[in-house]
N, C-alpha and C positions, 0 to 999 in steps of 0.2 A: 789899505784894506786888501785882504787876500780872498780870492774868489773861489773858495771851496770850503767844505765842512768836514772836519775830522774831530775825533775825541782827543783832547789834550790834557786829560786829567793826570795828576801825579800818581804813580803806582810803583809796584815792584820793578817794573821795567826800568824806571829811572835809577833805582838803587843798583841795578845789575848792569847798567850800560857800561861800555868800555871806558869812557872817560871817568865815570864815577868810580869804577873799580881801580883805575890807575891812580886817581886822586887818593883813594883810601890806602892803597899800597904805599904811596909816597908819604902820606901822613904816618902810617905805621912805621915806616923806616925812621922818620924823624923822632917819634916818641919812644922807639925801642932801641934803635941802634945809636942814635945821637943823644947826647945828654939833654935832659929837660929839668931845669931848676937844680942842676948840680948832681943829678942822679939818673939812672936808667929806670924806665918803667918796667922793663922786662929783664929780670935777673934769673929766670928759671923757675921761680916759685909759682905755684898755681894761682895764688892770689894776685901776683903781679901780671900774669898772663890775662886773667879775667879783667883786671883793671885796664890794661892796655886795650883789650877788645871792646870794653865799654866806652872808653874814650874815643876810639876810632869809630865805633858804631854810632854814637851820639853825634860826633862831628860830621859823619857822612849824611845823616838825616838832615842836620842843619844845612849842610852844603847843598843838598838836593833842593831844599826850599829856597835857599839863596840863589841857586842856579835858575830856578823858575823866574824869580824877580829880575835877575840880571838879564836873562834871555829876553824878557819883555822890554826892558830898557834898551837893550842892544837893537832889537827889532825896530823900536820906535826911532832910534838914532839912525839906523840904516835907511829907514823910509822917510827921513827928513822931518820927523815930528817932534824932535827934541833939539834943544840948543840952537834954535833957528836964528836967534840974534847973534850968537857967537859965530855961526857958520855963514852969516850973510855975505862976507867977502868972497867965500867960495861960490855962493850962488851968483854973485855979480860976475865973477870970472867965467862961470859956466854959460851965463847968458851972453856975455861978450863973445866967447868962442863960438857959440851956436849961431848967433846972428851973423858973424863974419862968414862962417861956413855956408849958412843959408843964402846970404847975398851972393856969394861966389857961385853957388849951385844955380841960382836964378839967372845970373849973368851968363853963365856958360851952359845954359840949358840945351842948346842946340849943337854943342861940340863935345869932344871926347872927355874933356875935363869936368863936364857937368856931373857925370856919374860919380867921379872920384870925390868931388866936393859934397855931393849929396850923401855919399857913404860916410864921409867924415862927420857931417852934420848929424846923421842918424846914430853914429857911435856916441856922440855927446848926449843926445836926447832925441826921441821921436817927435816931440813937439817942443815949443819954446819952454826952456827950463823953468820950473816952479819950485824946485827943491835943490838943496845944496849937494845932494847925493845922487849918484847914478841910479841906484835902486829906487829911491823916492820918485825921481823923475820918470822912470819906466812905468811905475805904478800910476802916477798922475797922468801920464800921456795916454794910458789906456782909457781913462774916463773922458779925456779931452777928445780923442779920436772918435770914440763911440758917439759922443754928444754932437760933434761936428758932422759926422757922416749920416747918422740916423736920427738925431734929435733926442736920443734916449738918455735918461738919467740912470747910469749903470747901477749905483747903489739901490735904487728903487726897483729896477727891472730884474736884477740878477737873481734874487730868490725865486722869482717865478720862472725865469729861464732855466734855472737849475732843475726844477721839477720836470722840465720838458727834455732834458738831455738824456741820451741813452747811457746805460751803465758803463760801457767802455770809456766814454768820454769823462764821466764822473770819476772813474778809476784813475785816469791819467791826471786829472786835476788834483785828486787827493794825493797821488804819488808825488807830484811836484810840491804840494804844500807840506807833505811830510819831509821832503828834502830841505825845505825852508826851515821848518821847525828843528830839524836835526842840525842845521847850520847855526842857528841861534843858540842851541844847546852847547855845541862845541865851542862857540865863542865865549859863552858864559863859563864853561869849565876851564878854558884857557886863561880867563881872567882870575878864576879861583886858584889857579896854580901859581900866580904871581907872588902872593904872600909866602907860600912854601918855598919858592925859588930863592928868597932872601936867606933861607937857612940851608938850602941844598941847591947849588948852582946848576946841576944838570937839568933841573926842571925849567930853567929859563928858556933854552932852545926848544924844549917841548911845548912850552906855552906859545912861543912864536909860531911854531909849526901848526899848532892847533888853530891859531888865529888865521893863518894863511889858508888852511883847509876850509875853515868856516866861511871866509869871504868868498872864495871861489865857488863853494857850494851854494851860498846865498845868491850870488849873481846869476848862476845857472838856474836856480829855482825861480827867481823873479822873472827872468827872461822866458822860461818855459810857461809859467803861470799866465803871464800877460799875453803871450802868443796864443795859448790855448783858449784863453777867455775871449780874446778878440775874434778868434776863429769861430767859437761857439756863438757869439753874437751875430757874426756874418751869416751863419748857416741857419740859426733857429729864431732870430728876431721876427721874420715873417710869420712863423708858426705861433709865436707869442701873440702877435697882433691878431691873428685869426682866432686863437683861443679866447681872447678877450672880447671878441665880437666887434672889433673896430673896423676891420677890413678882412675879407676872406679870399680875395683874388689878387693878392699882392706878392710879387716875387722879391722885390726890394723895398725896404722900409724907407719912405721919404721922411725928411726932417719934420715936416708938418705932422705926419702921422705919429712920429716918435713923441712929439710934444703932446699929442692927444693921449698917448699911452701914459705919459708922465702924470697928466691930470687925473686919469683914471686910477693909477696906482697910488698916488699920494692922497686920494680921496679928499681933495680940498685943502690938504695941509701944505 
């Protein structure tokens, strides 16, 4: 779950985005310069030009719709919500590495090696791994850490906390979420370049570069979103408790108070 709210409707912006235009140019090259069914679509006649434009235009609209579906599937995969059974060996490996680093960090808590082992453990995951992917674990660790520290159920509390956040904080969260959406879009377009790459090889490295860019941006966005969200909970959870009338003189939310907040917000559910 991503902890911000932005408009993600498909519009003209999707059709005019750089990867969409690049995909359209590549397709135009294939249907006009390279032979298709033994002939060229573009031979200089106006009717052929119109036919090529219609083919590319219709294909682009379909590709934009496919991009949306692909982006959602890729996001679910990155967050560990798809192919869980197939990725279970990866999760087992992540748990083993995390537990080893955690045990070493505890054993060396009082010497110089403790910080190094703790940093290695946190690079794997901030809490015991629950997902096969780093991004999924980073997201899951956010809920775990908030529940452990404050007793709060973040999915229930966050919509109310969002209403208490100042606009600059909301803007930073939206910006990070837009970076995440942009990363999933780039990954989807990079995938859509693969079929074209079978006909025109220069698109293969372009697809690979698109995937590299997407993964780097997605990791940055998830790290930023989770850090900002946890900071928002740290700073504004007492205010939420006060607004709900549960406690008015609390600087730090205790787990018992957080559980009372959960009961109030779930309304018996």
